[in-house]
C-alpha positions in Angstrom: 125.8 134.8 50.6 126.8 138.3 51.6 129.2 140.3 49.6 130.7 141.6 52.8 131.7 138.1 53.7 132.9 137.0 50.3 133.9 140.1 48.4 133.3 140.8 44.8 131.7 137.5 43.8 128.7 138.3 41.6 128.0 138.3 37.9 125.5 140.3 35.9 123.9 137.9 33.4 121.8 139.1 30.5 118.8 136.9 29.7 117.1 138.7 26.8 114.6 141.5 26.3 111.8 142.3 28.8 108.2 141.9 27.7 106.7 145.0 26.2 110.0 146.3 24.8 111.1 146.2 21.2 114.0 143.9 20.5 115.5 146.3 18.1 115.2 149.3 20.5 116.7 147.2 23.3 119.6 146.1 21.2 120.3 149.7 20.1 120.1 151.0 23.6 122.4 148.2 24.9 125.0 149.0 22.1 124.8 152.7 22.9 125.1 152.1 26.7 128.2 150.0 26.4 129.6 151.9 23.4 129.8 148.8 21.3 128.4 147.6 18.0 124.9 146.4 17.4 126.3 143.1 16.2 128.0 142.5 19.6 124.8 143.6 21.4 122.8 141.1 19.3 125.1 138.3 20.3 124.7 139.2 24.0 120.9 139.1 23.6 120.9 136.0 21.5 123.0 134.0 24.0 120.4 134.3 26.8 123.0 133.9 29.4 125.8 136.3 28.5 127.9 137.6 31.4 128.2 141.3 30.9 129.9 142.1 34.2 131.8 139.9 36.6 133.6 140.3 39.9 131.4 142.9 41.5 129.6 143.2 44.8 125.9 142.8 45.2 125.1 146.5 45.7 126.8 147.5 42.4 125.1 144.5 40.7 121.7 145.9 41.7 122.6 149.2 40.1 123.4 147.3 36.9 120.0 145.6 37.0 118.2 148.9 37.4 120.0 150.5 34.5 119.5 147.5 32.2 115.8 147.2 33.2 115.3 150.8 32.2 116.3 150.1 28.6 114.3 146.9 28.4 117.1 144.3 29.1 116.3 141.4 31.4 119.1 140.5 33.6 119.9 138.9 37.0 122.7 138.5 39.5 124.5 135.2 39.7 127.1 134.2 42.4 130.4 133.6 40.8 131.7 130.0 41.2 135.0 129.6 42.9 137.0 127.8 40.2 140.5 127.9 38.8 140.6 130.8 36.3 141.8 130.3 32.8 143.0 132.9 30.4 140.7 134.0 27.6 141.1 136.6 24.8 137.4 137.4 24.9 136.4 141.1 25.2 135.3 142.3 28.6 132.8 145.0 29.3 133.6 147.0 32.5 132.0 149.9 34.3 133.2 153.1 36.0 131.2 155.0 38.6 131.8 158.4 40.0 130.5 161.8 40.9 126.9 162.3 41.7 125.6 159.8 39.2 126.4 156.5 37.5 128.4 156.3 34.3 128.8 153.0 32.4 131.5 152.7 29.7 133.2 149.9 27.9 136.8 148.9 28.0 137.9 146.2 25.6 140.8 143.9 26.2 142.0 140.5 27.4 140.0 139.2 30.4 140.2 136.3 32.7 137.1 134.1 32.8 136.2 131.4 35.2 135.5 128.2 33.5 133.1 125.9 35.3 131.1 122.9 34.2 127.4 123.9 33.8 124.3 122.0 32.8 122.8 123.5 29.6 119.6 121.7 28.9 117.9 121.1 25.6 114.5 122.7 25.2 111.8 121.7 22.8 109.2 124.4 22.1 106.9 122.7 19.5 103.3 121.7 20.2 101.1 119.0 18.8 98.4 121.0 17.0 101.0 123.2 15.3 102.8 120.2 14.0 99.6 118.5 13.0 98.9 121.1 10.4 102.3 120.5 8.8 101.9 116.8 9.1 98.4 116.5 7.5 99.4 118.9 4.6 102.6 116.8 4.0 100.5 113.6 3.8 97.8 115.0 1.5 100.3 116.6 -0.9 102.5 113.5 -1.0 99.4 111.4 -2.0 98.3 113.9 -4.6 101.8 114.1 -6.2 102.3 110.3 -6.0 105.1 110.6 -3.5 107.1 113.4 -5.2 106.2 115.9 -2.5 107.6 113.5 0.2 111.0 115.1 -0.3 109.7 118.5 0.6 107.7 116.9 3.4 110.9 115.5 4.9 112.6 118.9 4.8 109.5 120.6 6.4 109.4 118.0 9.2 113.1 118.3 10.0 113.0 122.1 9.9 110.1 122.1 12.3 111.8 119.8 14.9 115.2 121.3 14.4 113.9 124.8 14.7 112.0 124.0 17.9 114.9 122.3 19.5 117.0 124.9 21.4 120.3 124.6 23.2 121.6 127.6 25.2 118.9 129.8 23.7 119.8 129.0 20.1 117.9 126.6 17.8 119.2 124.0 15.3 118.6 124.4 11.6 118.2 122.1 8.6 119.1 123.6 5.3 118.9 120.7 2.8 117.4 121.1 -0.6 114.3 119.0 -1.3 115.5 118.5 -4.9 118.6 116.6 -3.7 116.4 114.4 -1.5 114.1 113.7 -4.4 117.0 112.7 -6.6 118.1 110.2 -3.9 114.6 108.8 -3.7 114.4 108.4 -7.5 117.7 106.5 -7.5 116.3 104.2 -4.8 113.0 103.7 -6.7 114.7 102.9 -10.0 117.0 100.4 -8.2 114.1 98.6 -6.7 112.1 98.5 -10.0 115.2 97.0 -11.7 115.6 94.6 -8.8 111.9 93.5 -9.0 112.0 93.1 -12.8 115.3 91.2 -12.8 113.9 88.8 -10.2 110.9 88.1 -12.4 113.0 87.6 -15.6 115.8 85.5 -14.2 116.8 84.0 -10.8 120.4 84.7 -11.6 119.7 88.3 -12.4 117.7 88.6 -9.1 120.6 87.2 -7.1 123.0 89.6 -8.8 120.8 92.5 -7.9 120.5 91.3 -4.3 124.3 91.1 -4.1 124.6 94.6 -5.5 122.1 95.8 -2.9 124.2 94.4 -0.1 127.4 95.8 -1.6 125.9 99.3 -1.9 124.5 99.4 1.7 127.8 100.9 3.1 127.7 103.6 0.3 124.1 104.4 1.0 124.7 104.7 4.8 127.8 106.9 4.4 126.1 109.1 1.7 123.0 109.6 3.8 124.8 110.3 7.1 127.2 112.8 5.3 124.2 114.5 3.6 122.2 115.0 6.8 125.3 116.1 8.8 126.2 118.6 6.1 122.8 120.3 6.2 122.3 120.2 10.0 123.6 123.3 11.8 123.8 124.9 15.2 124.6 128.6 15.5 125.4 128.6 11.7 128.1 125.9 12.2 127.4 122.7 10.1 128.0 119.2 11.4 130.4 116.9 9.4 130.5 113.2 8.8 133.7 111.6 7.5 133.0 107.9 7.9 134.6 105.6 5.3 133.0 102.8 3.2 135.3 100.2 4.6 134.4 101.1 8.2 130.7 101.1 7.3 131.0 97.6 5.6 132.6 96.3 8.8 130.0 97.8 11.1 126.9 97.1 9.1 127.7 94.0 7.2 130.6 91.9 8.6 129.9 92.2 12.3 126.1 91.6 12.0 126.9 88.6 9.8 129.3 87.2 12.4 126.6 87.9 15.0 124.2 85.6 13.1 126.9 82.9 12.6 127.7 83.0 16.4 124.0 82.6 17.2 123.7 86.1 18.6 126.8 86.1 20.8 128.5 88.9 18.7 125.3 90.9 18.1 126.0 93.3 21.0 129.5 93.8 19.6 128.0 94.5 16.2 125.6 97.1 17.6 128.5 98.7 19.5 130.5 99.0 16.3 127.6 100.6 14.6 127.1 103.2 17.3 130.9 103.9 17.4 130.9 104.3 13.6 128.1 106.8 13.6 129.1 108.9 16.6 132.9 108.9 16.4 132.8 109.9 12.7 130.8 113.0 13.3 132.1 116.5 14.1 130.7 119.9 15.0 132.7 122.1 12.7 136.3 121.0 13.3 135.5 119.6 16.7 135.3 115.9 16.4 133.0 113.8 18.6 134.9 111.5 21.0 132.8 108.4 21.7 134.0 106.6 24.9 131.5 103.9 25.4 132.8 100.3 26.1 131.5 97.1 24.5 130.8 95.5 27.9 128.1 98.0 28.7 126.2 97.0 25.5 126.4 93.3 26.5 124.8 94.1 29.8 121.9 95.9 28.0 121.3 93.0 25.6 121.4 90.4 28.4 118.9 92.4 30.4 116.6 92.7 27.4 116.9 89.0 26.8 116.0 88.4 30.5 112.9 90.6 30.1 111.7 88.6 27.2 112.3 85.3 29.0 110.5 86.3 32.1 107.8 88.0 30.1 107.3 84.9 28.0 106.9 82.8 31.1 104.4 85.3 32.5 102.4 85.4 29.3 102.3 81.6 29.1 101.0 81.3 32.7 98.5 84.1 32.1 97.3 82.3 29.0 96.7 79.1 31.0 94.8 80.9 33.8 92.8 83.3 31.5 93.5 83.3 27.8 92.3 86.9 27.3 95.3 88.1 29.5 97.9 86.6 27.2 97.8 89.4 24.6 98.0 92.3 27.1 100.9 90.6 28.9 102.8 90.1 25.6 102.2 93.7 24.6 103.4 95.0 28.0 106.5 92.8 27.8 107.3 94.0 24.3 106.8 97.7 25.2 108.7 97.2 28.4 111.6 95.6 26.7 111.6 98.2 24.0 111.4 101.1 26.5 114.3 99.7 28.5 116.4 99.2 25.4 115.8 102.7 24.1 116.5 104.3 27.5 119.5 102.2 28.3 121.2 102.7 24.9 120.3 106.4 24.8 121.9 107.0 28.2 124.9 104.9 27.3 125.4 106.6 23.9 124.9 110.3 25.0 126.8 110.0 28.3 129.8 108.9 26.4 129.9 111.6 23.7 132.5 114.3 24.3 133.2 117.4 22.1 136.4 119.0 23.2 136.0 119.9 26.9 132.2 119.6 26.7 130.1 116.5 27.0 126.6 115.3 26.8 124.5 114.0 29.7 121.3 111.9 29.4 119.0 111.0 32.3 116.2 109.0 30.6 114.1 107.0 32.9 112.5 103.6 32.0 109.3 104.2 33.9 108.5 107.6 32.4 109.6 106.6 28.9 107.5 103.4 29.2 104.5 105.5 30.2 105.2 107.8 27.2 105.4 104.9 24.9 102.1 103.3 26.2 100.1 106.5 26.0 101.5 107.4 22.5 100.6 103.9 21.3 97.2 104.0 22.8 96.5 107.5 21.4 97.6 106.4 17.9 95.4 103.3 18.0 92.3 105.1 19.3 92.5 108.0 16.8 93.4 105.7 13.9 96.8 107.4 13.5 95.8 111.0 13.8 97.6 111.2 17.2 100.9 110.7 15.5 101.9 114.4 15.4 101.2 114.7 19.1 103.1 111.5 19.8 106.2 112.8 17.9 106.1 116.1 19.7 105.7 114.5 23.1 108.7 112.2 22.3 110.8 115.1 21.1 110.0 117.1 24.3 110.8 114.1 26.5 114.2 113.7 24.8 115.0 117.4 25.2 113.9 117.5 28.9 116.1 114.5 29.8 119.2 115.5 27.8 121.7 118.3 28.4 125.2 119.4 27.7 127.8 119.8 30.4 129.5 122.8 29.1 132.8 124.1 30.2 132.8 127.8 29.5 130.6 129.6 27.1 128.9 127.6 24.3 128.5 130.8 22.2 132.2 131.4 22.2 132.9 127.8 21.4 130.4 128.0 18.4 131.9 131.3 17.3 135.4 129.8 17.2 134.2 126.8 15.1 132.3 129.2 12.8 135.5 131.0 12.1 137.4 127.8 11.6 135.0 126.2 9.1 133.9 129.4 7.3 135.8 128.9 4.1 135.3 125.1 4.0 131.6 125.3 4.7 131.1 127.3 1.5 132.4 124.5 -0.6 130.3 123.2 -3.4 128.8 119.7 -3.0 130.0 116.9 -5.3 127.9 114.7 -7.7 126.9 112.5 -4.8 125.7 115.3 -2.5 122.3 113.7 -2.3 120.3 111.9 0.4 120.0 108.3 -0.7 117.8 106.3 1.6 116.1 102.9 1.2 
């Protein structure tokens, strides 16, 4: 596309620091070049796709690239999309040229930005051997400490996977205290000890403890989801969970019970209510997640899974009649196939119906590729007697990232910054007595 034909329709997009250059030096040079603060320059470099100049022709764009390259800044030209412009109060950096040389200066003020829907993929940067070292140490220390270190192991695991999962060049973070997780596990352990002892001493006491366990399930679910959301962050903005006990009891006790009573007819509806409870009660900062899936789609998934088992069962029976040794491989293939389809179908259904303000998620998981991942992971774990587990987890995390993205309208960095300002005072609040991770 020629600028002579289309006019000023190019953007200069910063994509980080060039190899061989110091990040600190490049940031300082960028701040000096545009007469701005180093904090602003750092935000430009951190975003990995910041538009530092828009509405220029290709020739002027090339001059920008040369100038930025000379100070160690990687950048490229990008054609501007033809979209309806929306007003923004974001600062704009502009340039002025004149005389015998080039002069770049900054002018700050209100600017008009073009908002277009853009695929922003998730990226997973971890590798199997790196995680193996964390995994094996976690196991050994958990055994040596009789399970006490498992709380620290959980934090290390989450921090590794969160830290290696990137969206728009920024990673997620997990900031929970292992001590609070340990307290939750002690509570669970004490409860089960009392439950076991009560069952041995008296049938009535055992029944009472079983009823208490069922009653406390909604509290456990809400407490754990609230804890994990509170200490999960993206661009220093925490997630929030505000589900209520009554909603949790309906989704995880009443509807599954009705599913059993109706011989499975209401099970897809129960599953739908559980997904709706989890997703619609989460928020990113003050931006609540809007879950738009319909119950009919879950019924389709459950019916197809049932069909896979029925057809697979018939195939396994026929294989057993012809050659008994084929029965087990056929059953295993049917189970893995049904599981792969269920995971792929529900993941696509869930993610494709999550909206956050004007942004939304998009998942394109494939049954065939996920089935292959599942089979090779299972085989690797069996052959290595479990030592392939770290590689299996890393491969699964990479698959999820590669097949999931965010359809962003506008700049995610600006969106996160707005949420960071909105939740700043609230996020500093002190947790209450039940700010622990209680998991059974």
